[in-house]
N, C-alpha and C positions, 0 to 999 in steps of 0.2 A: 211249828214245834213249840213245846212249852218249857217252862223252867224245870230244870232237873233238881228234884228235892234232895239229891245226894251230893250237892255241889261241895259241901265241906269235906266229905270223905274223899271225893274225887280229887280235890285240890291238894289235900294232905298226902294222899297216895301218890299223886304225880310228883310232888316235890321230893318225897322220900326216894322214889325211883330215879328221878332225874339226877339228884345229887349223889346217889350211890354210884351211878354210872360215871358221872362227871369227875368225881373225886378219885376214882381208880383209873389211872392212865391206861391200863390195859383194857378197860371196859369202855373208855370214852368214845371209841368209834361206833359203839352200839347206839349212841344218842341219835345218829342219823335216822333211826327207825321211829323216833318220836316226832319228826318233822315231815311235812309234805314236800314232794319233789319240786313243786312249783309255787304252792300257795302259802308257804311259810316265810315269815320275815323275822329277822333278828336285827336289833340295834345293840352293838357291843361297844361301849364307851364312845358312842356317837357315830360309829361306823355302821352304815346300812348294808344289810346283806339279804339276799332273797334266794330261796330254794335250799332243800336239804343238803345237797352236795356242797354248795358254797358255805353253808353254815358249818358243816363238818370240817371243811378246809380251815375255816377260821378257828374252830375249837382245837384242831390238831396243831395249829401254829403257835399255840400258847406254850411257852418254854419251861414253865415250872414243873418240878417233879413231884413235890409233896404239897398237899393242901390240908389245912385244918380249918374246919367250918363250925360255927356255932349259929344256930337259927334262933333269932329273937322272937319273930312272929311270922306266922303264915296266915294271911287273911284271904278268904275266898268269897266271891259273889256269884250268884247265878246270872246267866244271860238269857234273854228271851228266845234265842234260837237253840237253847239246850246246852250251850257252851258254858264254860267256867272261866271267870277272871280271877287270877291268883296274884297276890302281892307278897313278896318275901322280903323281910328285913333281917339282916344278919351281919356276922363278922367273919372274915376269912384271913388266913395267913398262908402265903405261898412261900415255900422253901424257907429262907432265913429273913425274908422281908418282915417289916413290922405288921401287926394285924391292922386291917382296915374294915370299916363298916361298909356295907354294900346294900343295894336294893335290886331286886329282880322282879319283873312283872311278866306273867305268862297269860296268854289267852288260849284256852283249849277249845277246839271246835269239834262237834260230833261228826263222825264219819262211819256210817254203818252202825255197828254195835260198839264202837270204840271212839277214841278221841285222837286228834293230832294237835301238836303245838303250832298254832297259826301265827302267834306273835310272841316274841321273847325280847325283853329289853333289860339289859344289864348295865349297871353303873356303880363304880366305886363311889362312896360318899366322901370325897376329898374336896375340901373347900379351899379356894384360892384366897388366902387372907392378905395378899400383898396389896 
């Protein structure tokens, strides 16, 4: 398989769709459709999770009700297998918590005529200054 020349559009489109679903608590369960039942991995604040069902379980365990998000940058790179590497830098505020910077990295892998999220790494950018 070759590099997908539309990697920028694919990356930006995926991020737009992902956060639209994630940020709406009634739509969040639909995120399960972006992951593969067995081949998807997530690292959420250092916790390793495998498989769409377990990833959804983690996402639904998050207790906040409201989220405000500002995207600072969305950078995408093509992969030699036709996939897309996406790095997101942004700021989010959940409920009444103070805003925090965060980074999230996705790896999309081709499957038929579409993509699934094979890797998802999320981390708040909170530094231990003690």
